[in-house]
LUMVEXMAR-477536 format. One line per 8 residues: number of its first residue (from 1); for each residue z, x, y of N, C-alpha, C. Coordinates in Angstrom, 1 decimal, padded with zeros to 4 digits. Atoms other than C-alpha are relative to their C-alpha. Example, Ala and Ser with C-alpha at 12.3 -4.5 7.8 and 13.67 -1.06 7.14 Angstrom:
// LUMVEXMAR-477536
1	000.0:000.9:-001.2:007.8:012.3:-004.5:000.0:000.9:001.2  000.0:-000.9:-001.1:007.1:013.7:-001.1:000.8:-000.8:001.1
***
This chain:
// LUMVEXMAR-477536
1	000.4:001.4:-000.5:017.1:019.3:-012.7:-000.1:-000.9:-001.2  000.1:000.9:001.0:017.5:016.3:-014.9:-001.4:-000.7:-000.1  001.3:000.7:000.1:014.3:014.7:-016.3:000.1:-001.5:000.3  -000.2:001.4:-000.2:015.8:011.2:-016.1:001.3:-000.3:000.6  -001.3:000.4:-000.6:018.5:009.6:-013.9:000.0:-001.5:000.2  -000.2:001.4:-000.2:019.8:006.1:-013.8:001.1:-000.2:001.0  -001.0:000.3:-001.0:021.6:004.7:-010.8:-000.1:-001.5:000.3  -000.1:001.4:-000.3:022.5:001.2:-009.5:-000.1:-000.3:001.5
9	000.2:000.3:-001.5:021.7:001.5:-005.8:-001.1:001.0:000.4  001.1:-000.8:-000.6:019.0:003.2:-003.6:000.5:001.0:001.0  -000.6:-001.0:-001.0:021.4:005.5:-001.7:-000.6:001.3:000.0  000.5:-001.4:000.1:019.8:008.7:-003.0:-001.5:000.0:-000.1  001.4:000.1:000.3:016.2:007.5:-003.2:-000.9:000.9:000.9  000.8:-000.8:-001.0:014.9:009.5:-000.1:000.5:001.4:000.1  -000.5:-001.4:-000.1:016.9:012.7:-000.8:-001.2:001.0:-000.3  001.1:-001.0:000.2:014.6:015.8:-000.7:-000.1:000.4:-001.5
17	000.0:-000.4:001.4:015.6:016.7:-004.3:-000.6:-001.1:-000.9  000.6:001.1:000.8:014.2:013.3:-005.5:-001.5:-000.1:000.2  001.4:000.1:-000.3:010.7:014.0:-004.2:-000.9:000.2:-001.2  000.9:-000.2:001.1:009.4:015.1:-007.6:000.1:-001.1:-001.1  -000.2:001.0:001.0:010.5:011.9:-009.3:-000.9:-001.3:000.3  000.6:001.3:-000.2:008.8:008.5:-009.8:001.1:-001.0:-000.3  -001.1:000.9:000.1:011.2:005.5:-009.4:-000.5:-001.3:-000.6  000.3:001.3:000.6:011.2:002.4:-011.6:001.2:-000.9:000.4
25	-001.1:000.8:-000.6:013.3:-000.3:-009.8:-000.1:-001.4:-000.5  -000.1:001.5:000.3:014.4:-003.7:-011.0:001.1:-000.6:000.9  -000.9:000.6:-001.0:015.9:-005.9:-008.3:000.7:-001.2:-000.7  -000.8:001.0:000.6:018.7:-008.1:-009.7:000.6:-001.0:000.9  -000.4:000.9:-001.0:019.8:-009.7:-006.5:-000.4:000.5:001.4  000.4:-000.4:-001.4:019.0:-009.8:-002.8:-001.4:000.5:000.1  001.3:-000.5:-000.2:016.0:-008.0:-001.5:000.0:001.4:000.7  000.0:-001.3:-000.7:014.9:-004.6:-000.1:-001.4:000.2:000.6
33	001.3:-000.3:-000.6:012.2:-003.8:002.4:-000.2:001.5:000.1  000.3:-001.4:-000.1:010.5:-000.4:002.5:-001.5:000.2:000.4  001.4:-000.4:-000.3:007.3:001.4:003.6:-000.4:001.0:-001.1  000.6:-000.9:001.0:005.2:003.0:000.9:-001.5:000.2:000.3  001.4:-000.3:-000.3:002.0:004.8:001.6:-000.4:-000.6:001.3  000.2:000.5:-001.3:002.3:003.6:005.2:-000.3:-001.5:000.0  000.1:001.5:000.1:002.3:-000.1:004.1:001.4:-000.6:-000.2  -001.3:000.6:000.2:005.3:-002.4:004.3:000.1:-000.9:-001.2
41	-000.1:000.9:001.1:006.6:-004.2:001.2:001.5:-000.5:-000.1  -001.3:000.6:000.3:009.6:-006.3:000.1:000.2:-000.2:-001.5  -000.4:000.2:001.4:011.2:-006.1:-003.3:001.0:-001.1:-000.1  -000.9:001.1:000.1:012.9:-009.4:-004.2:000.6:-000.2:-001.4  -000.7:000.2:001.3:015.1:-010.7:-007.0:-001.0:-000.3:-001.1  000.8:000.1:001.2:013.6:-010.5:-010.5:-001.4:000.5:000.2  001.2:-000.7:-000.1:010.8:-008.3:-009.5:000.2:001.5:-000.1  -000.1:-001.5:000.2:010.1:-004.5:-010.1:-000.9:000.7:001.0
49	000.9:-000.9:-000.8:008.6:-001.6:-008.2:-000.1:001.3:-000.7  000.2:-001.4:000.5:007.2:001.7:-009.3:-000.6:000.8:001.2  000.2:-000.7:-001.3:007.2:004.2:-006.5:000.0:001.5:-000.2  000.0:-001.4:-000.1:006.3:007.8:-005.9:000.8:000.4:001.2  -001.1:-000.1:-001.1:009.3:009.0:-003.8:-000.6:000.6:001.3  000.4:-000.6:-001.2:007.4:011.2:-001.4:-000.8:-000.9:000.9  000.8:000.9:-000.9:005.4:008.2:-000.1:001.0:-001.1:000.6  -000.9:001.0:-000.4:008.6:006.2:000.6:000.8:000.3:001.2
57	-000.8:-000.1:-001.2:010.4:005.6:003.9:000.5:-001.3:000.4  -000.6:001.3:-000.6:012.4:003.0:005.9:000.5:-000.9:-001.1  -000.6:000.9:001.0:014.3:001.7:002.9:001.2:-000.7:000.6  -001.0:000.8:-000.6:016.4:-001.2:004.0:000.4:-001.2:-000.9  -000.5:001.1:000.9:018.3:-003.2:001.3:000.8:-001.0:000.8  -000.8:001.1:-000.6:019.9:-006.5:002.2:001.5:000.2:-000.5  -001.4:-000.2:000.4:023.8:-006.7:002.0:000.3:-000.4:-001.4  -000.2:000.5:001.4:023.6:-008.5:-001.3:-000.9:000.6:-001.0
65	001.0:-000.6:000.9:021.0:-006.2:-002.8:000.7:000.7:-001.2  -000.4:-000.6:001.3:021.6:-005.2:-006.5:-001.2:000.5:-000.8  001.2:-000.5:000.7:019.3:-003.1:-008.6:000.4:001.0:-001.1  000.0:-001.2:000.9:018.8:-000.7:-011.5:-001.2:000.8:000.4  001.1:-000.9:-000.3:016.7:002.3:-010.7:000.0:001.2:-000.9  000.2:-001.2:000.9:015.4:004.9:-013.2:-000.9:001.0:000.7  000.8:-001.1:-000.5:014.2:008.2:-011.8:-000.5:000.8:-001.1  000.6:-000.8:001.0:011.8:010.0:-014.0:-000.8:001.2:000.6
73	000.7:-001.1:-000.6:010.7:013.5:-013.1:-001.5:-000.1:-000.4  001.4:000.2:000.1:006.9:013.5:-012.6:-000.6:000.8:-001.2  000.6:-000.9:001.1:006.1:016.4:-015.0:000.5:-000.5:-001.4  -000.5:000.6:001.2:008.3:014.8:-017.7:-000.7:-001.3:-000.3  000.7:001.2:000.2:006.6:011.5:-017.2:-001.4:000.2:-000.5  001.4:-000.2:000.4:003.1:012.9:-017.5:-000.1:000.4:-001.5  -000.1:-000.3:001.4:004.1:014.3:-020.9:000.2:-001.2:-000.9  -000.4:001.2:000.8:005.3:010.9:-022.0:-001.1:-001.1:000.1
81	001.0:001.1:-000.2:002.4:008.7:-020.7:-001.0:000.1:-001.1  001.1:000.1:001.0:-000.1:007.5:-023.3:-001.4:000.3:000.5  001.3:-000.3:-000.4:-003.7:008.5:-023.4:-000.8:-001.3:000.0  000.7:001.2:-000.2:-005.2:005.3:-022.1:-000.6:-000.1:001.4  000.6:000.1:-001.4:-007.7:004.8:-019.2:000.6:-001.0:000.9  -000.7:001.0:-000.9:-005.8:001.7:-018.0:001.2:000.6:000.7  -001.1:-000.7:-000.6:-002.8:003.9:-017.3:-000.4:000.6:001.3  000.5:-000.7:-001.2:-004.8:005.8:-014.7:-000.3:-001.1:001.0
89	000.4:001.1:-001.0:-006.2:002.6:-013.1:001.3:-000.6:000.6  -001.2:000.7:-000.5:-002.7:001.0:-012.9:000.8:001.0:000.9  -000.7:-001.0:-000.9:-001.2:004.3:-011.5:-000.6:000.0:001.4  000.6:000.1:-001.3:-003.7:004.2:-008.7:000.3:-001.2:000.7  -000.3:001.3:-000.6:-003.2:000.5:-008.1:001.4:000.0:000.6  -001.4:000.1:-000.4:000.6:000.9:-007.9:000.3:000.9:001.2  -000.2:-000.9:-001.2:000.2:003.7:-005.3:-000.3:-000.8:001.3  000.3:000.8:-001.2:-001.3:001.1:-003.0:000.8:-001.3:000.1
97	-000.9:001.2:000.1:000.9:-001.9:-004.1:001.0:000.2:-001.1  -000.9:-000.3:001.1:004.0:-000.9:-006.0:000.8:-001.1:-000.6  -000.9:001.2:000.4:005.5:-004.4:-006.5:-000.6:-000.6:-001.3  000.3:000.7:001.2:005.4:-005.9:-010.0:000.7:-001.3:-000.1  -000.6:001.3:000.0:005.9:-009.6:-010.1:000.1:-000.5:-001.5  -000.2:000.4:001.4:007.4:-010.9:-013.4:-000.4:-001.5:-000.1  000.7:001.2:000.0:005.4:-013.9:-014.5:000.8:-001.2:-000.6  -000.8:001.1:000.7:007.9:-015.9:-016.7:001.3:000.6:-000.5
105	-001.3:-000.4:000.5:011.3:-015.8:-018.4:-000.2:001.1:-001.1  000.2:-001.0:001.1:009.8:-013.8:-021.3:-000.1:001.4:000.6  000.1:-001.3:-000.6:008.8:-011.0:-019.0:001.3:000.5:000.7  -001.3:-000.3:-000.6:012.1:-011.2:-017.2:001.0:000.5:-001.0  -000.9:-000.4:001.0:014.1:-010.9:-020.4:-000.4:001.4:-000.5  000.5:-001.3:000.4:011.9:-007.9:-021.5:000.3:001.0:001.0  -000.3:-000.9:-001.0:012.3:-006.2:-018.2:001.5:000.4:000.0  -001.4:-000.3:000.0:016.1:-006.5:-018.3:000.4:000.8:-001.2
113	-000.2:-000.8:001.2:016.1:-005.2:-021.9:-000.4:001.4:000.2  000.5:-001.4:-000.2:014.0:-002.2:-020.9:000.9:000.8:000.8  -000.9:-000.8:-000.8:016.3:-001.1:-018.2:001.4:000.2:-000.6  -001.3:-000.1:000.7:019.5:-001.8:-020.2:-000.1:001.0:-001.1  000.1:-000.9:001.1:018.3:000.0:-023.3:-000.3:001.5:000.5  000.2:-001.4:-000.5:017.0:003.0:-021.3:001.3:000.6:000.5  -001.3:-000.5:-000.4:020.4:003.2:-019.7:000.8:000.5:-001.1  -000.8:-000.4:001.1:022.0:003.4:-023.1:-000.6:001.4:-000.6
121	000.6:-001.2:000.5:019.5:006.2:-024.1:000.4:001.2:000.9  -000.4:-001.1:-000.9:020.3:008.2:-021.0:001.4:000.5:-000.2  -001.4:-000.4:000.1:024.0:008.1:-021.6:000.3:000.6:-001.3  -000.3:-000.6:001.4:023.8:009.1:-025.3:-000.5:001.4:-000.1  000.4:-001.4:000.1:023.5:012.8:-024.8:000.4:000.7:-001.2  -000.3:-000.6:001.3:024.9:013.5:-028.2:-001.1:-000.2:-001.0  001.1:000.3:000.9:021.7:012.2:-029.8:-000.7:001.3:-000.3  000.6:-001.3:000.5:020.2:014.9:-031.9:-001.4:000.2:000.5
129	001.4:-000.1:-000.6:016.7:014.2:-030.4:000.0:-000.5:001.4  -000.2:000.7:-001.3:017.8:013.4:-026.9:-001.3:000.0:000.9  001.2:-000.1:-000.9:014.7:014.7:-025.0:-001.1:-000.9:-000.6  001.1:000.8:000.7:012.4:013.0:-027.6:000.2:-001.5:000.2  -000.2:001.4:-000.1:014.1:009.7:-027.4:-000.1:-000.5:001.4  000.3:000.3:-001.4:014.0:009.8:-023.6:-001.5:-000.1:000.3  001.4:000.1:-000.2:010.3:010.5:-023.7:-000.6:-001.2:-000.6  000.4:001.3:000.6:009.8:007.6:-026.1:000.4:-001.2:000.9
137	-000.4:001.1:-000.9:011.8:005.3:-023.8:-000.8:000.0:001.3  000.8:-000.1:-001.2:009.8:006.5:-020.8:-001.4:-000.6:-000.3  001.3:000.5:000.4:006.6:005.7:-022.7:000.0:-001.5:-000.1  -000.1:001.4:000.1:007.8:002.2:-023.5:000.1:-000.7:001.3  -000.2:000.5:-001.4:008.9:001.6:-019.9:-001.3:-000.1:000.7  001.3:000.0:-000.7:005.5:002.6:-018.6:-000.9:-001.1:-000.6  000.9:000.9:000.7:003.5:000.6:-021.2:000.4:-001.5:000.3  -000.4:001.4:-000.2:005.5:-002.6:-020.7:-000.1:-000.4:001.5
145	000.1:000.3:-001.4:005.8:-002.5:-016.9:-001.5:000.0:000.5  001.4:-000.1:-000.4:002.2:-001.5:-016.5:-000.8:-001.3:-000.5  000.6:001.2:000.5:001.2:-004.4:-018.8:000.3:-001.2:000.8  -000.4:001.1:-000.9:003.2:-006.8:-016.6:-000.8:000.0:001.3  000.8:-000.2:-001.2:001.4:-005.4:-013.6:-001.4:-000.5:-000.2  001.3:000.4:000.2:-002.0:-005.9:-015.1:-000.1:-001.6:-000.2  000.0:001.4:000.2:-001.1:-009.5:-016.1:000.1:-000.7:001.3  -000.3:000.7:-001.3:000.2:-010.4:-012.6:-001.2:000.2:000.9
153	001.1:-000.3:-000.9:-002.8:-008.8:-010.8:-001.3:-000.5:-000.5  001.3:000.4:000.5:-005.5:-009.9:-013.2:-001.0:001.1:000.1  001.0:-001.0:-000.1:-008.8:-008.0:-012.9:000.0:000.7:001.4  000.0:-000.5:-001.4:-008.0:-007.4:-009.2:000.7:001.4:000.1  -000.7:-001.2:-000.1:-005.8:-004.4:-010.0:-001.0:001.2:000.0  001.0:-001.1:-000.1:-009.0:-002.3:-010.5:-000.6:000.1:001.3  000.7:-000.1:-001.3:-010.7:-003.2:-007.3:000.9:000.4:001.1  -001.0:-000.3:-001.0:-007.5:-002.7:-005.3:000.5:001.4:-000.2
161	-000.7:-001.2:000.4:-006.7:000.6:-006.9:-000.1:001.2:000.9  000.2:-001.2:-000.9:-008.0:003.1:-004.3:-001.1:-000.2:001.0  001.1:000.0:-001.0:-010.4:003.9:-001.5:-001.3:000.1:-000.8  001.3:-000.1:000.6:-014.1:003.8:-002.2:-000.3:001.4:-000.5  000.2:-001.4:000.4:-014.2:007.6:-002.3:000.8:000.3:-001.3  -000.8:-000.3:001.2:-011.4:007.7:-004.9:-000.5:-000.7:-001.2  000.6:000.8:001.1:-013.0:005.0:-007.0:-001.2:000.7:-000.5  001.1:-000.7:000.4:-016.2:007.0:-007.1:000.3:001.3:-000.7
169	-000.5:-001.2:000.6:-014.4:010.2:-007.9:000.5:-000.3:-001.5  -000.5:000.4:001.3:-012.5:008.5:-010.8:-001.2:-000.5:-000.9  001.2:000.4:000.7:-015.8:007.0:-011.9:-000.7:001.1:-000.6  000.6:-001.2:000.5:-017.3:010.4:-012.3:000.8:000.6:-001.2  -000.8:-000.5:001.1:-014.4:011.5:-014.4:000.0:-000.9:-001.2  000.1:001.0:001.2:-014.6:008.3:-016.6:-001.4:000.2:-000.7  001.3:-000.3:000.6:-018.3:009.4:-017.2:000.1:001.4:-000.7  -000.3:-001.2:000.7:-016.8:012.6:-018.6:-000.8:001.2:000.6
177	000.6:-001.2:-000.6:-018.4:015.0:-016.1:000.9:001.2:000.0  -000.9:-001.1:000.2:-015.3:017.1:-016.5:-000.3:000.9:-001.2  000.3:-000.8:001.2:-016.7:018.3:-019.8:-000.9:001.2:000.4  000.9:-001.1:-000.5:-019.1:020.5:-017.7:000.6:000.5:001.3  -000.5:-000.4:-001.3:-017.5:020.6:-014.3:001.5:-000.4:000.2  -001.4:000.3:-000.2:-013.8:021.0:-013.6:000.5:000.6:001.3  -000.3:-000.5:-001.3:-013.9:022.3:-010.0:000.0:-001.1:001.0  000.0:001.1:-001.0:-012.9:020.1:-007.1:-001.2:000.1:000.9
185	001.1:-000.2:-000.9:-015.7:021.6:-005.1:-001.3:-000.7:-000.5  001.2:000.7:000.5:-018.3:020.1:-007.5:000.1:-001.5:000.3  -000.1:001.4:-000.2:-017.0:016.6:-007.2:-000.1:-000.3:001.5  000.1:000.2:-001.5:-016.6:016.9:-003.4:-001.5:000.1:000.4  001.4:-000.1:-000.3:-020.2:018.1:-003.2:-000.8:-001.2:-000.4  000.7:001.2:000.5:-021.5:015.1:-005.3:000.4:-001.2:000.9  -000.4:001.1:-000.8:-019.5:012.8:-003.0:-000.2:000.2:001.5  000.4:-000.4:-001.4:-020.7:014.5:000.2:001.2:000.1:000.9
193	-001.1:-000.3:-000.8:-017.3:015.5:001.4:000.4:001.5:-000.3  -000.5:-001.4:000.3:-015.5:018.9:001.6:001.2:-000.1:-001.0  -001.1:000.1:001.0:-013.0:019.7:-001.2:001.4:-000.3:000.6  -001.3:000.3:-000.6:-010.0:019.6:001.2:000.1:-001.5:000.3  -000.1:001.4:-000.3:-010.8:016.1:002.2:000.1:-000.9:-001.2  -000.2:000.7:001.3:-011.2:014.9:-001.4:001.4:000.1:-000.5  -001.4:-000.2:000.4:-007.8:016.4:-002.2:000.9:-000.8:000.8  -000.8:000.8:-000.9:-006.3:014.7:000.9:000.0:-001.5:-000.4
201	000.2:001.4:000.4:-007.7:011.3:-000.1:000.7:-000.3:-001.3  -000.7:000.1:001.3:-006.5:011.8:-003.7:001.5:-000.1:000.1  -001.5:-000.1:-000.2:-003.0:012.7:-002.6:000.5:-001.3:000.7  -000.4:001.2:-000.8:-002.9:009.8:-000.1:000.0:-001.3:-000.8  000.2:001.2:000.7:-004.2:007.1:-002.5:000.7:-000.1:-001.3  -000.6:000.0:001.4:-002.6:008.2:-005.8:001.3:000.7:-000.1  -001.2:-000.9:000.1:000.1:010.7:-005.1:-000.2:001.2:-000.7  000.4:-001.1:000.8:-001.7:013.3:-007.1:-001.3:000.7:000.6
209	001.1:-000.7:-000.5:-004.2:016.0:-006.2:-001.3:-000.3:-000.8  001.3:000.1:000.7:-007.9:015.9:-007.2:000.0:000.8:-001.3  000.0:-000.9:001.2:-007.4:018.8:-009.6:000.9:-000.6:-001.1  -000.8:000.6:000.9:-004.6:016.9:-011.2:-000.8:-001.0:-000.9  000.7:001.0:000.7:-006.9:014.0:-012.1:-001.1:000.6:-000.9  001.0:-000.7:000.9:-009.6:016.4:-013.4:000.6:000.5:-001.2  -000.6:-000.6:001.2:-007.2:018.2:-015.7:000.7:-001.1:-000.8  -000.5:001.1:000.8:-005.6:014.9:-016.8:-001.0:-000.6:-000.9
217	001.1:000.6:000.8:-008.9:013.4:-017.9:-000.4:001.0:-001.1  000.4:-001.0:000.9:-009.8:016.7:-019.5:000.9:000.2:-001.2  -001.0:-000.2:001.1:-006.6:017.2:-021.4:000.1:-001.2:-000.9  000.0:001.2:000.8:-006.6:013.5:-022.6:-001.1:000.1:-001.0  001.2:000.0:000.9:-010.1:013.9:-024.0:000.2:001.1:-001.1  -000.2:-001.1:000.9:-009.3:017.3:-025.6:001.0:-000.4:-001.1  -001.1:000.4:000.9:-006.1:015.9:-027.1:-000.5:-001.0:-001.1  000.6:001.0:001.0:-008.0:013.0:-028.7:-000.9:000.6:-001.0
225	001.0:-000.7:000.9:-010.7:015.2:-030.1:000.8:000.9:-001.1  -000.8:-000.8:000.9:-008.1:017.6:-031.6:000.7:-000.8:-001.1  -000.7:000.8:001.0:-006.1:014.8:-033.2:-000.9:-000.7:-001.0  001.0:000.6:000.9:-009.3:013.3:-034.7:-000.3:001.0:-001.1  000.2:-001.1:001.0:-009.8:016.7:-036.4:-001.4:000.2:-000.5  001.3:-000.2:000.5:-013.5:016.4:-036.8:-000.7:001.2:000.5  000.6:-001.2:-000.6:-014.3:019.3:-034.6:001.0:001.1:000.1  -000.9:-001.2:-000.1:-012.9:022.8:-034.6:000.3:000.3:001.4
233	-000.3:-000.4:-001.4:-011.2:024.2:-031.5:-001.2:000.8:000.6  001.1:-000.7:-000.5:-014.2:026.5:-031.1:-001.1:-000.9:000.4  001.1:000.9:-000.4:-016.6:023.6:-031.1:000.4:-000.9:001.2  -000.4:000.7:-001.2:-014.5:021.7:-028.6:-000.1:000.8:001.2  000.1:-000.9:-001.1:-014.3:024.7:-026.4:-001.4:000.1:000.5  001.4:000.0:-000.4:-018.1:024.9:-026.4:-000.4:-001.3:000.6  000.3:001.3:-000.5:-018.4:021.2:-025.8:000.4:-000.1:001.5  -000.5:000.1:-001.4:-016.3:021.6:-022.6:-000.4:001.2:000.8
241	000.5:-001.1:-000.8:-018.1:024.7:-021.5:001.1:001.0:000.5  -000.9:-001.1:-000.3:-015.1:027.0:-021.6:-000.6:001.3:-000.2  000.6:-001.3:000.0:-016.0:030.6:-021.1:000.3:000.8:-001.3  -000.4:-000.7:001.3:-014.1:031.7:-024.3:001.0:-000.9:-000.7  -001.0:000.8:000.8:-012.0:030.2:-027.1:001.4:000.4:000.5  -001.4:-000.4:-000.5:-009.0:032.2:-025.8:000.4:-000.7:001.3  -000.3:000.8:-001.2:-009.3:030.6:-022.4:000.3:-001.4:-000.3  -000.2:001.4:000.5:-009.6:027.2:-024.1:001.5:-000.1:-000.6
249	-001.3:000.0:000.6:-006.4:028.0:-026.1:001.1:000.0:001.1  -001.0:-000.1:-001.1:-004.5:028.9:-022.9:000.0:-001.3:000.8  000.1:001.3:-000.7:-005.7:025.7:-021.2:000.7:-001.1:-000.7  -000.6:001.0:000.8:-004.6:023.5:-024.0:001.5:000.2:-000.1  -001.4:-000.3:000.0:-001.2:025.2:-024.2:000.6:-000.4:001.3  -000.6:000.3:-001.3:-000.7:024.8:-020.5:000.1:-001.5:000.3  000.1:001.4:-000.3:-001.7:021.1:-020.3:000.5:-000.9:-001.1  -000.5:000.8:001.1:-000.7:019.8:-023.7:001.2:000.5:-000.7
257	-001.2:-000.5:000.5:002.2:022.0:-024.5:000.0:000.7:-001.4  000.1:-000.6:001.4:000.9:023.4:-027.8:-001.4:000.6:-000.1  001.3:-000.6:000.2:-002.0:025.5:-029.0:-000.9:-001.0:-000.9  000.9:000.9:000.7:-005.1:023.7:-030.4:000.2:-000.1:-001.6  -000.3:-000.1:001.4:-004.3:024.8:-034.0:001.2:-000.9:-000.4  -001.2:000.8:000.2:-001.0:023.0:-033.7:-000.2:-001.5:000.1  000.3:001.4:-000.3:-002.5:019.7:-032.5:-001.1:-000.6:-000.9  001.1:000.5:000.8:-005.5:019.5:-034.7:000.4:-000.8:-001.2
265	-000.2:000.9:001.2:-005.5:016.6:-037.2:001.4:-000.6:-000.1  -001.4:000.6:000.1:-001.9:015.5:-036.3:-000.1:-001.5:000.3
***
């Protein structure tokens, strides 16, 4: 399966094999109506959308609809996304309202350049660092489009980002409770719901499970501490209440792709 795919129509967007992707769409002409997360939306000329495929249905482009769409595999995208709390807030907000309105000609020009340059990178498979350049391009795409979303929504993107339950759950993670507790059952208990319900709400509002968000906050925090280099892996393992350093090493390898000794001080 390819990590990144570029197409110029939405003919394949609801195919089962695309369910593991997130779509970045730039509408160049016409419009397209669709239902995302059980809510109707319309993508119009010179606007963008960021969509989790499995939440998408009833895609109906107008006869004159033209677009560029970049499919990025979710696992590849998670490795490319920067360690920034605003990324999480915007990801949640986009799951509820995936439309990004471009505010002026400067944003329009930047958006067109992003999609055009990404297309060039995708096609250049002879590049000696192909996967790395795609990851960098994905990171730039996310940062620029998410910045445009924040500008267009103002401070409202935070309040609209999720249900009250999801907001409280994310708030607990922002308070770094994951350093002691990384079980869904703990957060469900604190929120007075059963674990299954918390996971259902998380999937419905964000497209990702509750355990995904726990591990994402945890891995981001660990990654930052390792890169700072002020604490040893053993000290970080103790800080996060891992039962052993070896378990901590396996966790870091699984979620960050390298062992703590490889990441420390980089």
